[in-house]
Structure formats: structure tokens, C-alpha cells
C-alpha positions as CSV (number, residue, x, y, z in Angstrom):
1,M,25.6,78.2,22.5
2,K,26.9,81.8,22.5
3,S,25.2,84.4,20.3
4,A,26.8,87.1,18.1
5,I,26.1,89.6,20.9
6,D,27.9,87.5,23.4
7,Y,31.0,87.4,21.2
8,A,30.7,91.1,20.6
9,K,30.5,91.8,24.3
10,E,33.6,89.7,24.9
11,A,35.5,91.7,22.3
12,L,34.5,95.0,23.7
13,E,35.4,93.9,27.2
14,I,38.9,92.8,26.1
15,E,39.5,96.0,24.3
16,G,38.0,98.2,27.1
17,R,40.1,96.5,29.7
18,A,43.2,97.2,27.6
19,L,42.4,100.9,27.5
20,L,42.0,101.1,31.2
21,D,45.2,99.1,31.8
22,A,47.1,101.6,29.6
23,K,46.2,104.4,31.9
24,N,48.2,102.7,34.7
25,Y,51.4,102.3,32.7
26,L,51.7,105.8,31.1
27,D,55.1,107.1,32.3
28,E,57.7,109.8,31.7
29,E,58.2,108.5,28.2
30,F,54.8,109.9,27.3
31,N,55.8,113.3,28.8
32,R,59.0,113.1,26.8
33,A,57.1,112.4,23.6
34,V,54.9,115.5,24.2
35,D,57.9,117.7,24.9
36,I,59.5,116.6,21.6
37,I,56.4,117.5,19.7
38,L,56.0,120.8,21.4
39,G,59.6,121.7,20.6
40,L,59.3,121.0,16.9
41,K,59.7,123.9,14.5
42,G,58.4,121.8,11.7
43,K,55.8,119.0,11.3
44,L,55.3,115.7,13.0
45,V,55.5,112.9,10.4
46,V,53.6,109.7,11.3
47,I,54.9,106.5,9.7
48,G,53.6,102.9,9.9
49,V,52.9,99.8,7.8
50,G,49.7,97.8,7.4
51,K,47.1,98.2,10.1
52,S,49.5,100.4,12.1
53,G,49.8,102.6,9.0
54,L,46.0,103.0,8.8
55,I,45.8,103.9,12.4
56,G,48.8,106.3,11.9
57,A,47.0,108.1,9.1
58,K,44.1,108.7,11.4
59,I,46.4,109.9,14.2
60,A,48.1,112.3,11.8
61,A,44.7,113.7,10.7
62,T,43.6,114.2,14.4
63,L,46.8,116.0,15.2
64,S,46.6,118.2,12.2
65,S,43.0,119.2,13.0
66,T,43.9,120.0,16.6
67,G,46.8,122.3,16.1
68,T,49.8,120.0,15.6
69,S,50.9,120.1,12.0
70,S,51.2,116.5,10.9
71,F,51.0,114.2,7.9
72,F,51.3,110.5,7.3
73,L,54.1,109.0,5.2
74,H,54.4,105.3,4.2
75,P,57.9,104.0,5.0
76,I,58.3,102.3,1.6
77,E,57.4,105.5,-0.2
78,A,59.9,107.3,2.0
79,M,62.7,104.8,1.0
80,H,61.9,105.4,-2.7
81,G,62.1,109.2,-2.8
82,D,59.6,110.6,-0.4
83,L,62.2,110.8,2.4
84,G,62.8,114.3,1.2
85,M,59.3,115.2,2.6
86,I,60.8,115.1,6.1
87,G,62.7,118.3,6.9
88,K,65.4,119.0,9.4
89,D,62.9,120.7,11.7
90,D,60.5,117.8,11.7
91,G,60.0,114.9,14.0
92,V,58.7,111.4,13.4
93,L,56.1,109.2,15.2
94,A,56.8,105.7,14.1
95,I,54.2,103.0,14.8
96,S,54.6,99.2,14.8
97,Y,53.0,97.0,17.4
98,S,55.7,94.3,17.0
99,G,58.4,97.0,16.8
100,A,60.1,95.0,14.1
101,S,58.4,95.9,10.8
102,E,61.2,95.6,8.3
103,E,60.1,98.4,6.1
104,L,60.0,100.7,9.1
105,I,63.2,99.6,10.8
106,N,65.1,100.0,7.5
107,L,64.1,103.7,7.4
108,L,65.1,104.6,11.0
109,P,68.9,104.8,10.5
110,H,68.4,107.3,7.7
111,L,66.3,109.5,10.0
112,K,69.0,109.3,12.7
113,N,71.5,110.5,10.2
114,F,69.5,113.7,9.8
115,N,69.1,114.0,13.6
116,I,65.4,113.7,13.3
117,P,63.8,113.0,16.7
118,I,61.9,109.8,16.8
119,I,58.9,108.9,18.9
120,G,58.1,105.2,18.8
121,M,54.9,103.3,19.6
122,S,55.3,99.5,20.0
123,K,54.6,96.7,22.5
124,S,57.9,97.3,24.3
125,K,60.9,99.6,24.4
126,N,63.0,96.6,24.0
127,T,62.0,96.1,20.4
128,P,64.2,97.2,17.4
129,L,61.9,100.3,17.1
130,G,62.2,101.1,20.8
131,K,66.0,101.1,20.6
132,F,66.0,103.8,17.9
133,C,63.6,106.1,19.8
134,D,64.1,109.3,21.7
135,A,60.8,108.6,23.4
136,H,58.7,105.5,23.4
137,I,55.0,105.0,24.2
138,D,54.1,101.4,25.1
139,I,51.1,99.8,23.4
140,K,51.4,96.5,25.2
141,I,48.3,94.4,25.6
142,K,47.4,91.1,27.3
143,K,45.5,89.7,24.3
144,E,43.9,90.6,21.0
145,A,40.1,90.5,20.8
146,C,40.5,88.3,17.8
147,P,39.8,84.7,18.9
148,L,42.8,83.4,17.0
149,G,45.0,86.0,18.6
150,V,46.4,87.1,15.3
151,A,44.3,89.9,13.8
152,P,45.2,93.3,15.1
153,T,42.2,94.3,17.2
154,T,43.0,95.3,20.8
155,S,46.4,96.5,19.7
156,T,45.1,98.8,17.0
157,T,42.3,100.1,19.3
158,L,44.9,101.0,22.0
159,T,47.2,102.6,19.5
160,L,44.4,104.8,18.2
161,A,43.3,105.7,21.8
162,L,46.9,106.6,22.7
163,G,47.1,108.8,19.6
164,D,44.0,110.6,20.7
165,A,45.5,110.9,24.2
166,L,48.6,112.5,22.7
167,A,46.4,114.9,20.7
168,V,44.4,115.9,23.7
169,A,47.4,116.5,25.9
170,L,48.9,118.7,23.2
171,M,45.7,120.6,22.8
172,Q,45.6,121.3,26.6
173,L,49.2,122.4,26.8
174,K,48.9,124.6,23.8
175,E,45.6,126.1,25.2
176,F,44.0,125.2,21.9
177,K,40.5,126.7,21.9
178,K,37.4,126.0,19.8
179,E,38.0,129.2,17.9
180,D,41.4,127.7,16.8
181,F,39.7,124.5,15.9
182,A,37.3,126.4,13.7
183,K,40.2,127.6,11.5
184,F,40.9,124.1,10.5
185,H,37.2,123.1,10.0
186,P,35.6,126.0,8.0
187,A,33.1,123.8,6.2
188,G,30.5,121.4,7.3
189,S,28.3,121.5,10.3
190,L,31.3,121.5,12.7
191,G,32.7,124.5,10.9
192,K,29.4,126.3,10.9
193,K,29.1,125.7,14.6
194,L,32.6,127.0,15.4
195,Y,33.3,129.6,12.7
196,L,30.1,131.5,11.7
197,K,29.3,134.5,13.9
198,A,26.1,136.3,14.7
199,K,27.1,139.1,12.3
200,H,26.9,136.7,9.4
201,F,23.1,136.4,10.0
202,L,22.3,140.1,10.8
203,I,19.1,141.5,9.3
204,P,20.0,145.2,9.2
205,K,17.8,147.8,10.7
206,D,16.5,149.2,7.4
207,K,15.2,145.7,6.5
208,L,13.2,145.2,9.7
209,P,9.6,146.1,10.5
210,I,10.1,148.9,13.1
211,V,7.4,151.2,14.5
212,D,7.4,153.8,17.2
213,K,5.8,152.9,20.5
214,E,3.1,155.5,20.0
215,T,1.9,153.7,16.8
216,P,-1.7,152.4,16.9
217,L,-2.0,148.6,16.9
218,K,-4.0,148.7,13.6
219,E,-1.1,150.4,11.8
220,A,1.5,148.3,13.5
221,L,-0.1,145.1,12.3
222,I,0.1,146.3,8.7
223,K,3.8,146.9,9.1
224,M,4.2,143.5,10.8
225,T,2.4,141.7,8.0
226,N,4.5,143.4,5.3
227,G,7.7,142.6,7.3
228,R,7.0,138.8,7.1
229,L,9.0,138.0,10.2
230,G,6.1,137.4,12.5
231,H,7.5,140.2,14.7
232,L,7.6,143.9,15.1
233,I,10.4,145.8,16.7
234,V,9.3,148.8,18.7
235,Q,11.5,151.8,19.2
236,E,11.6,155.1,21.1
237,D,14.0,157.7,19.7
238,G,15.8,155.0,17.8
239,K,16.4,152.9,20.9
240,L,14.9,149.5,21.5
241,A,11.6,149.8,23.5
242,G,10.1,146.4,22.9
243,V,9.1,143.6,20.6
244,F,5.7,142.6,19.4
245,S,5.1,139.0,18.2
246,D,2.2,136.8,17.0
247,G,2.1,135.5,20.6
248,D,1.7,139.1,21.9
249,L,-1.2,139.6,19.5
250,R,-3.0,136.5,20.7
251,R,-2.6,137.6,24.3
252,A,-3.8,141.1,23.4
253,L,-7.0,139.8,21.8
254,M,-7.8,138.0,25.1
255,K,-7.7,141.2,27.2
256,D,-10.8,143.1,28.3
257,G,-11.2,146.4,26.6
258,F,-9.0,145.4,23.6
259,S,-9.0,147.9,20.8
260,F,-7.0,148.0,17.5
261,N,-6.8,151.8,18.1
262,K,-4.7,151.4,21.3
263,K,-1.0,152.0,21.1
264,I,1.4,149.2,20.4
265,E,3.3,149.9,23.6
266,E,0.4,148.6,25.6
267,F,0.7,145.1,24.1
268,M,4.4,144.7,23.3
269,T,7.0,142.8,25.3
270,K,8.8,145.5,27.1
271,T,11.9,143.5,28.0
272,P,12.9,141.6,24.9
273,Y,15.9,139.4,24.6
274,K,18.8,141.2,22.9
275,I,22.5,141.1,22.3
276,D,25.0,143.9,21.9
277,N,27.9,141.8,20.5
278,L,27.9,140.7,16.8
279,D,31.1,138.8,17.3
280,I,29.6,136.0,19.3
281,L,29.4,132.7,17.6
282,A,26.2,132.0,15.6
283,V,25.7,128.8,17.6
284,D,25.7,130.9,20.8
285,A,23.0,133.2,19.4
286,L,21.0,130.1,18.4
287,K,21.3,128.8,22.0
288,I,19.9,132.0,23.4
289,I,17.0,131.8,20.9
290,E,16.2,128.2,21.8
291,D,16.7,128.6,25.5
292,K,14.4,131.6,25.7
293,K,11.9,130.1,23.2
294,I,11.9,133.1,20.9
295,Q,12.3,133.4,17.2
296,L,13.9,136.9,16.8
297,L,16.9,138.1,18.7
298,V,17.4,141.9,18.5
299,V,20.8,143.3,18.1
300,V,21.7,146.7,19.7
301,D,24.8,148.8,20.5
302,K,26.0,149.6,23.9
303,E,23.6,152.6,24.1
304,N,20.6,150.3,23.2
305,N,20.3,151.8,19.7
306,I,18.8,149.2,17.3
307,I,21.3,147.8,14.8
308,G,19.3,144.8,13.5
309,A,18.1,141.4,14.4
310,I,18.8,137.7,14.0
311,H,16.0,135.3,13.0
312,I,16.0,131.6,14.0
313,H,15.0,130.5,10.4
314,D,18.2,132.0,8.9
315,L,20.4,130.1,11.4
316,I,18.6,126.8,10.9
317,E,18.6,127.1,7.1
318,A,22.4,127.7,7.2
319,G,22.8,124.4,9.1
320,V,23.9,126.0,12.4
321,E,23.2,123.6,15.3
322,A,23.2,124.4,19.0
């Protein structure tokens, strides 16, 4: 007797095979659909009914977040007043696996009257929907994963995947970068990763524990304790000379001839990690900190003058993730 896992594996295999098959029948219609979207001066309006509508809403959201202005519109709502939401510079992506959804088909002639370009997604271009389209993307499948062959399963998975493929192709052709993506995702961990910059976490120079390299270790440790960063920044004529950390102190105590009266320059790290660009992303600053296994990243200008520092705790507390 088959187990639940066996049935789940069969469903995944059916849907996975459909995705791979779709790769082989993508044709110039897909390119035509992309060209239509790239040429729009307005928005791409996604319409669909039932499960196709739910998938369409997700496709619209994906497109909007990746640089293609888009929104979802239910065809029934469109026929009862919301048709005015579609402007003369807009285009339509109409989704119906059967290609014969009455609510959708009834709307298409009205769109044609306004010369709105229509991209269709259905099982065949020979459907009623396909005949209205300026470009058509096939979502044909061999079988649904549903054992009864009736519940939209494989077909909706493929529709969603082709919507993603459309979004990815548009991103590439528009040269959409992660900085652009950040503009649409300013909040949450994703936004923090792509939007926040190193300058947002700068501890300015006047807030840092800084000593000259000639300072005796005894005095330097008092400054370090009061600074509460577990680090000292060492300077020479205002320029970065080194960094002294708790780890440097432990290594100093192990040395023969150790004395608290010796100068800090004898025990400091003379080649500390630093950056001279505050416009790098905070996530990139965090990556340097984690890769180099440090806690404090010093910020300098092009002449090595100390500007400030970035501490790992501030990045982590803000939710920045490398």
C-alpha cells in the first residue's frame, strides 16, 4: 500500500516534469510577449478567474517588485466599472488554462476596442482566449497532479513558473539590479539587506575611543574601558595607525617582558581592516566583518584619516543579515 510520501513524490514528479517540458516548447510567442511589456508606457494589468486569478495576483506582485509596474484586476469587477482602471497606455496579461472562462472572454472585446495589447496564457493558442491575443504563452500540460485530473495543480504550478520566467526575463533585459529592487522593498529583512548602507551605522570619530600610538598601555586601557566597544583605535597625526582589541590584550599578556608602561603601538594590530566608502551596502560591510572575524570595521577617507567605525552589534541589532 502506498504511503502519503509516495503520493507526494508522484505529485512532485508530475509537476516537475511539466516544468521541464515547458522549457522545450517556449517559442517566439514568449519573446513577443516580452517585447509588448517592454514597450508599454503604462502598466501591465493581469486578469484571471478562480485559481488562475489567484496565480495572476501573485504574478502581478512579482512583476511589480521587479521593475514592471503591474496590478491584478478581476474580470467581473472590470465589467462592472473597474474597466476604467485600464488606461490607453496599458497592456493586459489574461490567464485562463482552458482559455474559455466566460467572465474573461466577455471582457476581451472591450479591451480590443481600446487597442489594448493582450498577452494570453492558456493551454493552446487555439482557445477563445488565444484568438484574441497579440502574443500567447502556452501552459499546456500532459496531466494534472490531482488523481482525479480535475483540480488545477500541475497547470497552476506551470502558470506560476512561467510568470516567474517572464519576470526574470524582463529583469535581465531591463538590467534590473539589486539596488533597484531595494527601492521597492524598503522594509523588512530584505529591504535592510538591499537598502541600508554603511553610513547608516557609522559611529562618528568623536564618539570613538581613540588614542595616539605613543600612549602607554595603562592609559590606553582606561580609554578602552570607558569606550565600551571592546576596541581602541590608534592614530598618528589623525590618521589610522592601528586597532587594539581584547584579543590583542590577551596576546600582549602572554609576551615576555610585558609591561603596562609600554606604548600601545607595540601591541596593536598594525594593519586593521578598514573601508573608505560609506556608500557600500550595510550587508557588504557585515560580510567583511564576518569574513575577517572582527567586530569593528574602521572607516577612513582616501588619505587614511579616521572618520569613524562600524560595529557588528549595531548591524545585527538592526536586522542586517549577510
